[in-house]
N, C-alpha and C positions, 0 to 999 in steps of 0.2 A: 504494500500500500504506500509505503514511504517513497518507493521508486516512482510510483505514478505521480505523486506530488512534486518530487524533485524534477522529473521530466517536464511537467507542466510549468513549473517556475522557470526552468531553463528556456523553454520555448517562449514564455512571456517576456523574459529579459533579453532575448536575442535582438529584437529591434533597437533596444537601447544601446547595444554595443556597436552597432554599425555607425559609420560616419559618412557624412556627405562628401561630395567631391569638392576639393579645395577650389576657391575662387581663382579666376585667372585662366589664361590659355593652357590647354593640355599639351601643346607642343610648340616649338619655336615657330613653325609655319603658321599655326593659328594665331599666335601673337603678332606676327608680321602682317597677316591679313587684317586683323582687327585694327592695327595702327593705320594701314592704308585706307580702310573704310572710314575711320574716324577723320582722317585728313580730308577725304573726299566729301564727307557730309558737312564738315565745318567750313569748307571753302578756303582754308588756309593756304593751299598750294595752287591757287588758280593761276592761269596763264595771264601775263600782262597784255598779251595780244588777243583781242576778241576774235573768235572764229565765226565768220558769217558765210553763208552760202550765197553765191551770186544768183542772179535771176536765171541764168542758163542752167545752173546746177539744180535749182528748184524746179524748173520746167522739166528737166530730164528725169528727176525723181518722180514727178507727178505722172509723166508719160509712162514710165516704167510701172508705176502702180496701176494705172488704168489699163495697160496692155498685158497685165499679168495673166498667166494661164490658170491661176488659182484665184478666181474672183472672191472678193470679200463679201460675205453674206450680209443681208440687211439686218438679220437678227441671229444671235447665237443659238444653235440647236443643241440641246444637251445630248441628244442621241448621237450626234456626230463627233462627240468629244473623245474619240479614241476607243469607244466601246464597240461591242458587236452590233452589226446592223440587224434590223428587224427581219430582213429577207433571208438571213441565215447564210450569207455569202462568206 
């Protein structure tokens, strides 16, 4: 009977002995990525030269969009979001 109580107490105390993951990046790569994302979001490293598209570049981009072989649908259909089609194809 004592073994039953001891096992129950051990199982109840088990979550108390576990520790959370330490704060901060888990690898040097993650730390570097987080620093780059912070710089990007804060705007601290913005270019002093504004980058603008010329009228010809905007026209070419619009033509490419309109002549695309994959037309942009008027509305998003949930059925076409990578799932199986209803026709069983």
